[in-house]
N, C-alpha and C positions, 0 to 999 in steps of 0.2 A: 215909271223908271225903266221898266223892261223894254218898252218901245224905244227908248233912247239907245239902248245897247243894240237892239236889232237894226236900227237905222245906222248906227255907228259902223257895224260890220259891212253893210252894203256901201256906205259912203266911203269907207276906207279903201275897199277894193276898186270902187269907181275911180277914186283919185289915183291909185296905183296904175291902173290900166290907161287912164288919160295921160299920165306922165310918160308912160311908155310910148303912147301914140304921138304926143307932142315931141318927144325926143327924136323919133324917127323922121318927123316932118322938118326939123331944123336942119339946114344944109351943112352939117358938119363934114369935114373931109373924110371921115371914116364911114359915112353913110352915102355921100354924094360928092362926085368930083367930075369936073369937065376936063381935067388934065390927068394924065397917068401918074399915079403915086404908087410906086412899087412897094410891095410888102414881102412876106416870106415866099421865096421861090419865084418872084416876079409877078405874082398874082396881084391885081389891083387891091389897094387897101380897103376900098368900100365893100368888096366881097366879104372880107373877114368881119367888117363891121356889121353887115347884114346877118351873117351866120351867128355871131355872138348875140346880137339883138334877138334873133329868132329863138335861140336856145334859152335865153333868159325869159322870153315871153312864154315858151312852152313850160318851163319850170314854174312860172307864176300861175299858169292855168292849172297845172296839176295841184299845186298848193291850194289854190282857190277851190278846186273841186273837192279835195279832201276835207277842207274846212267846212264847206257847204254840207257835205254828207254827214258831218258830226252834228249838224243843227236839225232840230226836230221839224221845223217848218218846211224843210225840203223832203220830208218823208210823209207828207199828208196823204198821198194816194197809194202808199205801199200796202200790199196785202198783209193782213194779219194772219200769223200762223195759229191755227186752232187745233 
């Protein structure tokens, strides 16, 4: 039963990051555009799309890192204080 939960953690994060990858690959107008679509201040819309996607990705990486560091299998090679 414990193995099921360990695989669940990794599988869940794999799915989250794959969704983020697939999302950026779909040619939505806020990620990719061959025509000029103005947004705030005349900046092309896709620039803001990429900035938001990047910020979300960085937040997910930080959350993933913190969750990993709470798990004992990621501390296998840590030095023990004696």
